[in-house]
Every structure is written in structure tokens, then in C-alpha cells.
Phi, psi and omega in degrees: 000127176288168177295322179296318177298320180295320178300306183299328180294314179297318181295319179288332177286330175291321179281330183085016181195165175298144176241128175300129186293348181257357183282129176305138175308317182293320177299326176291343179117006182269150175244183186296323178291322179295321177299318182293317178292323177293325172303314183298320179292320182293311184290327179285319185286326182260352179069040185251155173254094187239125176289151186292340180290343175299335180289335182258333178276346175237079197274013175216174187298314180298312178295319184286325174298316183299310181310310186288316186282338177279005173076018177277346180253100183297154174291140179292138178289140180303134179085006179295132181286125175252134177280137176288150181289128176297150182274331186261159176298331177296316180294319175297320181292316180297319178297320178301310181300319185295312184286342180278358180287000000 
């Protein structure tokens, strides 16, 4: 399975249906919190160091897959500290601001 296929699988599992690769994540029914949680799944499953803001700047499956497969999302260094996903909206917003710097 390619990384693009893995990303598509994770997105489609979260939505519960197949997704048109050009459909915006928000139009498909995902919200900001779902995108942040999806980011966590993608980075942990694929071992990538991908800023959470990439989920918003690459707003559909095709754009996100292109980013990942074109090598613009580096692999996470072994031992890199991962923060747990915050439970409150305040925690999520703070994480988005921090990752977007």
C-alpha cells in the first residue's frame, strides 16, 4: 500500500465512505477537530512529521496525498517527542497556532 493509499484509507474510514479526491474536507463533512484528529492518525500511522496546518492548506485528499508522496512531508526522527492530542477546543486551537509558526 502506498502512502497516498494509506492516507485515503484513513480519511475514508473517518468519513465512513469513499471520498472524491478533489472534494474539500469541510464539504465532505469533516470539521476542524476531525482534521486535527485525522492529522494525528496520519502522522502516527505513516511516521511523518507533518504540521497540523497542512490539513488546512492542502484541503482535499489529492492535495494532501501529493504533499506526502512528493517528499515534502519529512519522516519523523526516531525518538521525536509527540504530544498527545488535547481534548478541549482550547488545547486544539493552541496546538494549531503552535504548529503553524
